[in-house]
N, C-alpha and C positions, 0 to 999 in steps of 0.2 A: 357459840355466839360469834366468835371471831370469824369462823368459816362462813357463816351466814351473812355477816356484815360485808366481808370481802366479796362474796358472790353478788350481793345487791349492788355494790358500787361498780363492779365489773359490768354488770348488766346495764348500768346507766351510762356506760362509756367513760368511766373515770380511769385514769392511769395511776397506779399505786407507785408512789415515790418513796425514796429513803434519803433524807437529807442529813447533814452532819450534826453530830451532838456537840462537839467542841466548837465554840464560837468566840470571836473577838468581842462581841457584844451579846449578852444573853437575853436582851430585852430591856426596855426602858420604862418600866412601871414602878411607881414610887414604893409600893409595899411588897413587891416580889423580890426575893433574894436568891441568888444563884451561887452554888458551890464554885470555887475557883481552882485552877490548877496551873502550875508553872511548867511550860514545856521548854526543853533544852534543845537547841539546834546542834548540828554536827560540830559547829565551831565553839560550842559552849555557851552561847548567848541564851539568856532566858527570856521568855515572853509570857505574859499573863493571858490565859484563856479561861473561859467559863463553860460549865455544863448548861445547856440551853434550858430556859424555862418554858419555851414553846418553839415549834418549828416555823412560826409565822413568817419571820423575815426571809428565811430560805425559800419557803413555798411561794412567797410573793415575787421573789426574784425569778422563779420558774414561770410565773404568769407573765412577767415582763419579757421573758425569753420566748414566749409563744405558746406555752401550755394553756389549755382551756378548761379541763376538768381534772383535778388532781386530788388524791387522798393519801394520807399517811397515818399509820399506826406508830406514833412517835413516843419514844422513851424520853421523858422530860424530868426535870429536877427542880425542887423548891427547897431551899434551906429555910430553917425556922418553922417548918410545918410538920406536925405529927398529931394524929388523933383518929377518932372513929371514921372520919371522912377525908383524912389527909395523910399522905405518905410523902417522904422526901424524894422518892422516885416512883413514877407511875406512868400509865399509858394514856396518852391523849390522842384521840381520834380527831384528826383535823382535815377538813376538805374545803375546796374552793371551786366556784363556778365563774368563769369569765363571761362578761356580757349578759348577765342575768341579775335580776333584782334580789334583794335579800330575803324576800318572801320565799324564794326558791329553796334556800338552805333552811329556812324555818320548816318548810314542808318536809325536807329531807330528814330533819331531826325527828319528826313525828313518826316517819316510816321506820327509821333505824331503831328507835326505842320500841316500837310495836313488834318489830321482827325479833328483837332480843327476847321479849316476853314470849313470843310464839315459840322460839327455840326451846325454852325451858318448860313451856306449858303452864306457866304461872298465870293466873287470871287477874290477880290484883297485886300491885306493889304495896308493901307495908313497911313503915319505918317509924319507930318511936311513937306508936299510937296513931299514926296518920296512914291513910290509904289512898290509892289512886288507881283508876282503871287505865292501863296503857293503851287500850284500844278505843276508848271514848274520844269524841271530838274535843280537842283541847280548848281551854279557855284562853281567849286573847284579851290581854289587859295592858293598857298603857301604864307606865310608871306613875304618871300624874294621877290617873284614876285610882291606882293602888294606894298612893299616899292620901288621897282624899277619902277613900273607903275605909282604910284600916288605921289611919293616924289623924284624920281630919285636918290635913295640911294641904294648903294650896301651893303645890311645889312650883308650878310655872310662875307664880307670882314672885318667887324668890330668884328667878333668873331672867330679868327683863333683858330682851335682845340677846339672850344666850349667855350673859355674864353673871357670875355667881355673886349674889348679895348675901354675904355671910350674916349680917345683922338681921335681915328679914327672915332667914331660915332659923336662926337662933331664937328669934321671938316666936315664930310659929311652932317650933319644936320644944320650946323650953319646958313645957309640962309633960312632954312625952319621953325625953331621954335626958340623961345627965350630961351637961355641956361644960367643958373646961375652957378656960380663957384662951388657950392656944389651939383649940379646935378650929379647923378650917371649915368652909362650906362643905367640902367633900367628907370630912370627918363626921359632921353632923348628919349628912345624908346617909352615910354608911351605918351609923348607929340606929337611925330610924328604920332603915331597910332591914337590918339584922334583927332588931328587937320587935318590930311591929308588922313588917310586910312579909318577909320570907316565911315565917311560921304559918301564914295563911295561904301560901301558894302551893299549887299541885295537890289540892284536896279533892278527892273523888275522881279527878281527871288531871291531866297535865295542864300546866299554866305556861303560856308564852308571854313573858313580861317584855314589852317592847317600847320603843321611843324613849330611850334613856335621856336624861337631861344633858345638855351640851357640855357642862363641866366634867361629865363622866363619859365622854365620847370615846376616849382611848384612841383606837385606830379606826374609828368609824367616821363616815362623812356626816355632815349636817343634813337634816331633812330639808329638801329644797323649799318646801312651802312653809316651814316653821323653824327658824334658826335657833330656837330655844331647845330643840331636841335633836338627837342624833339617830341614825339608822343602826341602832344597836338593840339586841334582844338577848334574853336569857330564858332557858327552859327549866322548869321545876317540876319535880314529882315528890309528893310527901314532904314538902318543905326543903327538899334537897336540890341544890343547883346542879344540873346535869350538863348544860351547854351554854356557851357565850358566843354570839355571832355578830357580824357586822356587814353593812353595806360599806365596802372598803373605801377609805380615804385614799385619794391618789394625788393630792396636792403636797409635794415634797416640802415646800416652805412651811406650810401649816403643820405638817408632821414634825419637822425639825423644831418648830416653836414648842409644840406639845411635849416632845421628848426633853427638850432643855428645861422646861418648867418642871417636869416630873423629876428630873435628876437634881435640880436645885432643891426641890422639896425633900428628896431622898437624902441628900447631903445634910440638910438642916436637921432631919429627924434621926438619921442613922449614921451620919459621918462617913458615908461612902457614896460613890456614883459610878455608873458604868459608861464606857465610851459609847458614842453613837456609831451605828453601822453605816458608814458612808456609802458602801456599795449598795445597801438597801435603799438609802435615800436617793441615790442616783438612778436605781432601777425603777423607783416610783414614777419617774418622768416618762417611762415607757410602758407602765402598767395599763391594761385595759380597764374599763369599768368592770367591777367584780364584786362578789360576795363570798364570805367564808365563815366557818364556824369551827370551834373547838369543843369537843365533847369528852367529858371525863369517862373513859371507857370502863375503868375499874368500878366507878360508882354505878354505872348502868348495870354491870354484871352483878354487883352487890344487890341491887333492887330486884333484878330479874331472877336471882337465885334464892332470894329470901334470906340472905346473910344479914348480919346486924352490924358488921364492921367491914371497912374496905380491905383490911389486911387479911380477911378470911378468904378472899377470892383471887389473891395474887399467888403465883407459884412459889416465890421465895420471899415471904414478908421480912422486912428488916427487923432486927432485934431492938432491944431498948424499950423504955417505958413509953406508953402512949400519952 
Protein backbone atom coordinates (compact mmCIF):
# COMPACT_ATOMS: atom_id res chain seq x y z
CA UNK A 1 0.00 0.00 0.00
CA UNK A 2 2.87 2.36 0.74
CA UNK A 3 4.46 1.65 -2.64
CA UNK A 4 1.17 2.12 -4.48
CA UNK A 5 0.44 5.37 -2.66
CA UNK A 6 3.90 6.75 -3.38
CA UNK A 7 3.53 5.81 -7.04
CA UNK A 8 0.21 7.62 -7.31
CA UNK A 9 1.55 10.83 -5.79
CA UNK A 10 4.62 10.69 -8.02
CA UNK A 11 2.35 10.31 -11.03
CA UNK A 12 0.41 13.40 -9.94
CA UNK A 13 3.59 15.49 -9.84
CA UNK A 14 4.04 15.63 -6.06
CA UNK A 15 7.45 16.01 -4.47
CA UNK A 16 7.94 13.74 -1.47
CA UNK A 17 9.48 15.71 1.39
CA UNK A 18 10.93 14.78 4.76
CA UNK A 19 10.61 17.45 7.42
CA UNK A 20 12.04 17.55 10.93
CA UNK A 21 10.50 15.62 13.80
CA UNK A 22 11.98 17.75 16.59
CA UNK A 23 10.26 21.13 16.76
CA UNK A 24 10.23 24.18 18.98
CA UNK A 25 6.45 24.13 18.69
CA UNK A 26 4.68 20.80 18.10
CA UNK A 27 1.36 22.38 17.14
CA UNK A 28 -1.14 24.57 18.95
CA UNK A 29 -4.32 22.56 19.35
CA UNK A 30 -6.00 22.49 22.74
CA UNK A 31 -6.38 18.74 23.11
CA UNK A 32 -3.26 17.43 21.35
CA UNK A 33 -0.33 16.61 23.62
CA UNK A 34 3.26 16.24 22.45
CA UNK A 35 6.13 14.37 24.10
CA UNK A 36 8.95 16.74 25.00
CA UNK A 37 12.73 16.39 25.05
CA UNK A 38 15.49 18.63 26.39
CA UNK A 39 18.41 19.08 24.00
CA UNK A 40 21.83 20.05 25.29
CA UNK A 41 24.09 22.32 23.26
CA UNK A 42 27.87 21.97 23.01
CA UNK A 43 28.16 24.64 25.72
CA UNK A 44 25.86 22.72 28.06
CA UNK A 45 22.77 24.90 27.66
CA UNK A 46 19.47 23.05 27.56
CA UNK A 47 16.51 23.88 25.34
CA UNK A 48 13.04 22.36 25.28
CA UNK A 49 11.91 20.71 22.05
CA UNK A 50 8.90 18.58 21.18
CA UNK A 51 8.17 15.60 18.98
CA UNK A 52 5.77 16.92 16.37
CA UNK A 53 2.08 16.08 16.40
CA UNK A 54 1.93 16.89 12.67
CA UNK A 55 4.29 18.03 9.90
CA UNK A 56 1.84 20.81 9.05
CA UNK A 57 3.89 23.85 10.06
CA UNK A 58 6.99 22.62 8.24
CA UNK A 59 5.09 21.69 5.09
CA UNK A 60 3.43 25.09 4.92
CA UNK A 61 6.83 26.76 5.23
CA UNK A 62 7.78 24.81 2.10
CA UNK A 63 4.68 26.13 0.32
CA UNK A 64 5.75 29.64 1.28
CA UNK A 65 9.20 28.86 -0.16
CA UNK A 66 7.70 27.99 -3.54
CA UNK A 67 6.78 24.28 -3.50
CA UNK A 68 3.43 23.61 -5.16
CA UNK A 69 2.63 19.93 -4.61
CA UNK A 70 4.21 18.13 -1.66
CA UNK A 71 3.53 14.90 0.23
CA UNK A 72 5.07 13.36 3.33
CA UNK A 73 4.82 10.01 5.08
CA UNK A 74 5.39 11.60 8.48
CA UNK A 75 6.12 9.91 11.77
CA UNK A 76 4.12 11.86 14.34
CA UNK A 77 3.59 11.58 18.07
CA UNK A 78 0.64 12.06 20.39
CA UNK A 79 0.93 11.77 24.15
CA UNK A 80 -2.09 10.53 26.16
CA UNK A 81 -3.34 8.47 23.20
CA UNK A 82 -3.53 4.66 23.12
CA UNK A 83 -6.32 2.33 22.01
CA UNK A 84 -7.72 0.29 19.11
CA UNK A 85 -7.53 3.34 16.83
CA UNK A 86 -4.77 5.31 18.54
CA UNK A 87 -1.02 4.92 18.99
CA UNK A 88 1.46 7.29 20.62
CA UNK A 89 3.57 7.08 17.44
CA UNK A 90 2.03 6.61 14.00
CA UNK A 91 2.29 7.43 10.31
CA UNK A 92 0.44 10.45 9.00
CA UNK A 93 0.20 10.83 5.25
CA UNK A 94 -0.01 14.57 4.64
CA UNK A 95 -0.11 16.44 1.35
CA UNK A 96 -0.71 19.92 -0.04
CA UNK A 97 -1.70 21.52 -3.34
CA UNK A 98 -0.94 25.20 -3.94
CA UNK A 99 -3.40 27.36 -5.89
CA UNK A 100 -6.16 24.74 -5.83
CA UNK A 101 -9.46 24.50 -3.95
CA UNK A 102 -9.97 22.10 -1.08
CA UNK A 103 -12.26 20.00 -3.22
CA UNK A 104 -9.05 18.85 -4.95
CA UNK A 105 -7.67 17.18 -1.83
CA UNK A 106 -11.11 15.78 -1.04
CA UNK A 107 -10.94 14.00 -4.40
CA UNK A 108 -7.37 12.88 -3.67
CA UNK A 109 -8.53 11.19 -0.46
CA UNK A 110 -11.13 9.15 -2.30
CA UNK A 111 -8.53 7.95 -4.80
CA UNK A 112 -5.89 7.13 -2.16
CA UNK A 113 -8.40 5.13 -0.10
CA UNK A 114 -9.64 3.20 -3.14
CA UNK A 115 -6.09 2.39 -4.26
CA UNK A 116 -5.28 1.00 -0.82
CA UNK A 117 -8.29 -1.31 -1.06
CA UNK A 118 -7.30 -2.27 -4.60
CA UNK A 119 -3.82 -3.26 -3.44
CA UNK A 120 -5.13 -5.75 -0.88
CA UNK A 121 -8.04 -6.93 -3.00
CA UNK A 122 -10.51 -6.25 -0.21
CA UNK A 123 -13.96 -5.50 -1.54
CA UNK A 124 -15.49 -4.01 1.59
CA UNK A 125 -14.10 -2.27 4.64
CA UNK A 126 -15.49 -3.69 7.89
CA UNK A 127 -15.05 -2.47 11.46
CA UNK A 128 -17.10 -3.14 14.59
CA UNK A 129 -20.14 -4.35 12.72
CA UNK A 130 -20.11 -1.53 10.16
CA UNK A 131 -19.12 -1.82 6.51
CA UNK A 132 -18.29 0.51 3.63
CA UNK A 133 -17.53 0.05 -0.05
CA UNK A 134 -14.29 2.00 -0.70
CA UNK A 135 -15.01 2.08 -4.44
CA UNK A 136 -18.53 3.55 -4.23
CA UNK A 137 -19.19 7.24 -4.83
CA UNK A 138 -18.78 8.92 -1.40
CA UNK A 139 -21.58 10.60 0.49
CA UNK A 140 -21.07 14.37 0.77
CA UNK A 141 -22.60 15.69 3.99
CA UNK A 142 -22.27 19.08 5.65
CA UNK A 143 -21.75 19.14 9.40
CA UNK A 144 -24.95 21.17 9.79
CA UNK A 145 -26.96 18.58 7.85
CA UNK A 146 -25.40 15.77 9.90
CA UNK A 147 -26.39 17.45 13.19
CA UNK A 148 -29.91 17.97 11.88
CA UNK A 149 -30.26 14.41 10.56
CA UNK A 150 -28.71 12.46 13.42
CA UNK A 151 -29.24 14.72 16.46
CA UNK A 152 -32.14 17.04 15.47
CA UNK A 153 -29.95 20.07 16.25
CA UNK A 154 -29.88 23.34 14.27
CA UNK A 155 -26.13 23.78 14.53
CA UNK A 156 -25.85 26.96 12.47
CA UNK A 157 -28.42 28.56 14.74
CA UNK A 158 -25.89 28.29 17.58
CA UNK A 159 -23.15 30.19 15.70
CA UNK A 160 -24.68 33.48 14.56
CA UNK A 161 -22.12 35.35 12.41
CA UNK A 162 -19.65 32.57 13.16
CA UNK A 163 -19.42 33.16 16.91
CA UNK A 164 -20.13 30.32 19.34
CA UNK A 165 -23.29 30.72 21.41
CA UNK A 166 -22.68 28.21 24.19
CA UNK A 167 -26.11 28.68 25.77
CA UNK A 168 -27.89 28.04 22.47
CA UNK A 169 -26.01 24.81 21.81
CA UNK A 170 -26.42 23.62 25.40
CA UNK A 171 -30.16 24.14 25.11
CA UNK A 172 -30.34 22.36 21.75
CA UNK A 173 -28.19 19.42 22.86
CA UNK A 174 -29.40 19.15 26.45
CA UNK A 175 -31.44 16.01 25.82
CA UNK A 176 -28.78 14.47 23.56
CA UNK A 177 -25.60 14.49 25.66
CA UNK A 178 -24.55 15.02 29.24
CA UNK A 179 -23.40 18.63 29.67
CA UNK A 180 -21.20 19.89 32.50
CA UNK A 181 -21.21 23.46 33.75
CA UNK A 182 -17.66 24.05 32.51
CA UNK A 183 -18.25 22.56 29.05
CA UNK A 184 -17.53 25.07 26.29
CA UNK A 185 -19.37 25.27 22.98
CA UNK A 186 -16.61 23.14 21.45
CA UNK A 187 -16.93 20.54 24.23
CA UNK A 188 -20.65 20.17 23.59
CA UNK A 189 -20.09 20.04 19.84
CA UNK A 190 -17.52 17.27 20.28
CA UNK A 191 -19.79 15.22 22.53
CA UNK A 192 -22.63 15.32 20.01
CA UNK A 193 -20.23 14.55 17.16
CA UNK A 194 -18.73 11.52 18.91
CA UNK A 195 -21.95 10.10 20.36
CA UNK A 196 -24.51 10.80 17.64
CA UNK A 197 -22.81 11.75 14.37
CA UNK A 198 -19.63 9.72 13.86
CA UNK A 199 -21.24 6.28 14.41
CA UNK A 200 -23.49 6.99 11.42
CA UNK A 201 -20.75 8.11 9.03
CA UNK A 202 -19.09 5.96 6.40
CA UNK A 203 -21.91 3.40 6.33
CA UNK A 204 -22.08 1.44 3.06
CA UNK A 205 -19.72 3.99 1.46
CA UNK A 206 -17.28 6.71 2.48
CA UNK A 207 -18.64 9.92 3.98
CA UNK A 208 -16.99 13.28 3.38
CA UNK A 209 -18.16 15.49 6.25
CA UNK A 210 -17.52 19.11 5.28
CA UNK A 211 -18.16 22.75 6.15
CA UNK A 212 -17.17 22.51 9.79
CA UNK A 213 -18.53 25.29 12.03
CA UNK A 214 -16.30 28.35 12.35
CA UNK A 215 -15.39 27.69 16.03
CA UNK A 216 -13.88 24.37 14.87
CA UNK A 217 -11.98 25.84 11.92
CA UNK A 218 -8.49 25.07 13.35
CA UNK A 219 -6.15 26.08 10.48
CA UNK A 220 -8.88 26.34 7.84
CA UNK A 221 -10.15 29.54 6.25
CA UNK A 222 -13.75 30.68 6.52
CA UNK A 223 -16.07 29.92 3.63
CA UNK A 224 -16.27 33.19 1.66
CA UNK A 225 -20.05 32.97 1.21
CA UNK A 226 -20.88 31.95 4.78
CA UNK A 227 -18.68 33.02 7.75
CA UNK A 228 -20.48 30.56 10.02
CA UNK A 229 -18.57 27.66 8.48
CA UNK A 230 -15.00 26.90 7.46
CA UNK A 231 -13.41 25.08 4.53
CA UNK A 232 -12.64 22.02 6.62
CA UNK A 233 -13.61 18.41 5.94
CA UNK A 234 -13.10 14.92 7.37
CA UNK A 235 -13.41 11.55 5.65
CA UNK A 236 -15.00 8.56 7.41
CA UNK A 237 -15.29 4.86 6.69
CA UNK A 238 -17.20 2.49 9.02
CA UNK A 239 -17.47 5.28 11.60
CA UNK A 240 -13.66 5.66 11.61
CA UNK A 241 -12.16 9.06 10.88
CA UNK A 242 -9.47 8.64 8.23
CA UNK A 243 -8.58 12.16 7.09
CA UNK A 244 -8.84 15.82 8.12
CA UNK A 245 -8.34 18.53 5.49
CA UNK A 246 -8.49 22.28 5.02
CA UNK A 247 -8.74 25.07 2.57
CA UNK A 248 -5.74 26.68 4.24
CA UNK A 249 -5.93 29.87 6.25
CA UNK A 250 -3.20 32.30 5.14
CA UNK A 251 -4.07 35.24 7.42
CA UNK A 252 -1.22 35.30 9.96
CA UNK A 253 -3.01 37.65 12.37
CA UNK A 254 -6.12 35.48 12.45
CA UNK A 255 -4.00 32.36 12.90
CA UNK A 256 -2.07 33.93 15.79
CA UNK A 257 -5.37 34.81 17.47
CA UNK A 258 -6.67 31.23 17.08
CA UNK A 259 -3.42 29.75 18.39
CA UNK A 260 -3.37 32.07 21.39
CA UNK A 261 -6.96 31.25 22.29
CA UNK A 262 -6.25 27.53 21.95
CA UNK A 263 -3.18 27.76 24.19
CA UNK A 264 -5.10 29.78 26.77
CA UNK A 265 -7.69 27.00 26.87
CA UNK A 266 -4.97 24.34 27.03
CA UNK A 267 -3.39 26.08 30.00
CA UNK A 268 -6.77 26.34 31.72
CA UNK A 269 -7.51 22.66 31.23
CA UNK A 270 -4.12 20.97 31.42
CA UNK A 271 -1.80 23.49 33.03
CA UNK A 272 0.52 23.65 30.01
CA UNK A 273 0.96 25.59 26.80
CA UNK A 274 3.25 25.31 23.77
CA UNK A 275 5.15 28.20 22.21
CA UNK A 276 3.97 29.62 18.91
CA UNK A 277 6.08 28.92 15.86
CA UNK A 278 7.00 32.46 14.87
CA UNK A 279 8.77 31.25 11.72
CA UNK A 280 5.55 29.59 10.62
CA UNK A 281 3.48 32.71 11.29
CA UNK A 282 6.00 34.77 9.32
CA UNK A 283 5.90 32.26 6.46
CA UNK A 284 2.10 32.50 6.29
CA UNK A 285 2.44 36.00 4.86
CA UNK A 286 4.14 34.44 1.82
CA UNK A 287 1.92 31.37 1.44
CA UNK A 288 -0.11 31.00 -1.73
CA UNK A 289 -3.74 29.95 -1.67
CA UNK A 290 -3.55 26.24 -0.86
CA UNK A 291 -5.35 23.16 0.38
CA UNK A 292 -4.03 20.26 2.41
CA UNK A 293 -5.03 17.10 4.21
CA UNK A 294 -3.68 14.68 6.80
CA UNK A 295 -4.68 11.02 6.50
CA UNK A 296 -4.06 8.41 9.20
CA UNK A 297 -2.18 5.89 7.09
CA UNK A 298 -2.13 3.16 9.74
CA UNK A 299 -5.93 3.37 10.06
CA UNK A 300 -6.30 3.08 6.31
CA UNK A 301 -4.02 0.02 6.26
CA UNK A 302 -6.05 -1.46 9.12
CA UNK A 303 -9.31 -1.17 7.17
CA UNK A 304 -7.79 -2.28 3.87
CA UNK A 305 -6.22 -5.37 5.45
CA UNK A 306 -9.21 -6.41 7.56
CA UNK A 307 -7.38 -5.88 10.84
CA UNK A 308 -9.35 -5.06 13.99
CA UNK A 309 -6.78 -2.87 15.77
CA UNK A 310 -4.35 -0.32 14.43
CA UNK A 311 -1.38 -1.87 16.26
CA UNK A 312 -1.85 -5.05 14.20
CA UNK A 313 -0.61 -3.27 11.06
CA UNK A 314 2.49 -1.42 12.30
CA UNK A 315 5.89 -3.08 12.11
CA UNK A 316 6.84 -2.60 15.76
CA UNK A 317 3.77 -1.89 17.89
CA UNK A 318 4.46 -0.27 21.27
CA UNK A 319 4.18 -2.33 24.40
CA UNK A 320 1.89 -1.55 27.28
CA UNK A 321 -1.83 -1.78 27.86
CA UNK A 322 -4.27 -0.47 25.28
